[in-house]
Each structure stands twice: as C-alpha cells, then as structure tokens.
N, C-alpha and C positions, 0 to 999 in steps of 0.2 A: 504494499500500499504506500502511495506517496501522498503526503499530506502537508499542508501549510497551515499553521495555527496562529490566528491573530488573537491576542489576549490583552488585557489591561496592562499598561506600562508600569513600572515600578514607581516611577514618580507619582502617577496618579493613585496607585494603590496606597502609597504613604499618606497621600492628601486625604483619602477617604478611609476612615478607620472601620466603618461598618461593612458587613457583608454584601449589602445591597449596592450594586453598581449604579451611580447616577445616570439619569436618563440621558443626559448629554453625552456621557461616554459610551453608553449602549448605541447611541445614533451613530457615533463615530466608528465604532467597531463594526456596526452593520454596513456603513458606507464603505469602509475599508474592504470588508469581505466580499461585497458585491462587486466593487471595482476590480478587485484582484481576480475574481471569478471570471469576469469579462476578459480582462487582459490575458490572462492565462489561455483561455479558449481561443482567442484572436492570435495568439502566438503559437498554437498547436500545430505541428506539421500533420496534414491530413492525406492519407492514402485510401482509407476505406470510410473514415469518419467516426469509427468506434472510439478511439481515445478521446477526440474532442467531445463527443456526446456523453462520454463517461465522467467528465470533470463536473463536479458538483460542490455546492457550498452548504453548510449547515451552520445555523446560529443558535447558540444555547446560552442564554444569559449574558454573561460577560466575555464570551468567546465566540470566535467565528472560525471556521474550518473551510478550506479549499482543497480538494483532493480527488483522487481517482483510485479506483481498485483494479484496473486494467493492468495485468501482470507485466507488459512490456513497458510500462511507463517510465520506471527507473532507467531503462536503457536510453529512452529518448531523452530524459532528463540529463543523465550523466554520461552517457556513452559507455563504452567498454574499453578500458585501458589497453593499450598493446594491440588493438584491432583497428580497422577501418571504420567501425561504428562510433561516431562522434555524437557528443550532446548536440541537440540541434533545436531550432525554434523558427518560427516565420515572423518576418517583418513585411507586412503587406503580402505581395506575391513572391517574395524571395526567401528561400531557406538560407538560414545562417548557421553555421556549424561553431561549435565551441561553448555554447550556452543553451541550457534547456529552457523550456517554456515556462516553467515555475519561477526560475531564477530571473529571467528576462521580465516576466510579469511583475516581480517584485521591484526590479530596477525602474521599470516605467512608473509604478505606482509611488515610488519614493520621490521621483522626479515632480510629482503633481501634488504633493501634500501641503495642507495647511499647517499652521503652527500647532494647533492641538493634535492633528494627525501625526505630525512629526514627533511628538512626545511619545504617543503610542508606538510608532515605527521603531524608536530606539529600543523599546523593550522587546519588539519583535525580533529585531536584529539580534539581540543578546540572547534570545532564546534559540535562535537558528545556528548560532556559532558554535 
C-alpha cells in the first residue's frame, strides 16, 4: 500500500491542548487532502487507467489520507534500483522520469500553500522523512 498521510502539524497541536481539532484546522486538512488527491491523479502515468482510478482519499477528524492499494504503485513511485524501471510521473502529456506521482504531487502542493497550510506542511514533511 502506498499512502500519504496529512495530519495536524506540531505547532498547531501545541497551540490547541484539547483533543478536538479546531474547525479551521479541519478545513485546512480537508483542503490539502483534496488538493493532493487531485495533483497525484493528474501526475499519474496512465497505461490502462487502473492506477489513476485507484487513487483515493479519506478524511477522518484531524487526518487526511491519499493513497492506493494497487500492487505496482510503489514501482511507479520509486522505480526499481539497478533496473531500467525508474520512478515516473506525468507533467501534462509528458512522462518525466526520476520522481513518482506522490512525490511530485507533494512538491506541487507545497508550492501553492498559504501560511496556515505551510504550518501544516512542515509537520507533514517531518512525518514523511
């Protein structure tokens, strides 16, 4: 399974001591999750359409998930070292090697973030590293 998880950033978590995530934060998480879902789908290389169609998102309280259960998704995202199979994504109608669709989608998302979203993005990056 390949999955990207968007959750509340550490700075915001410290600011809000209760377990309830503020409405504004939930809205930001929802927006980020939906944007990432769209960006990843647009960047997915299509042969049969199965991989792109399998990419889905899920929102649960203070978390958002974007992922797929297609067994060959990690090969498309990361490639296979030592072979000709390279990570790949689409930019418009051009296939680009070296970066997968989730990685590319995250980089595109981070370039369009507002200040509140950037705070959350910092927390996301720390979880992914």
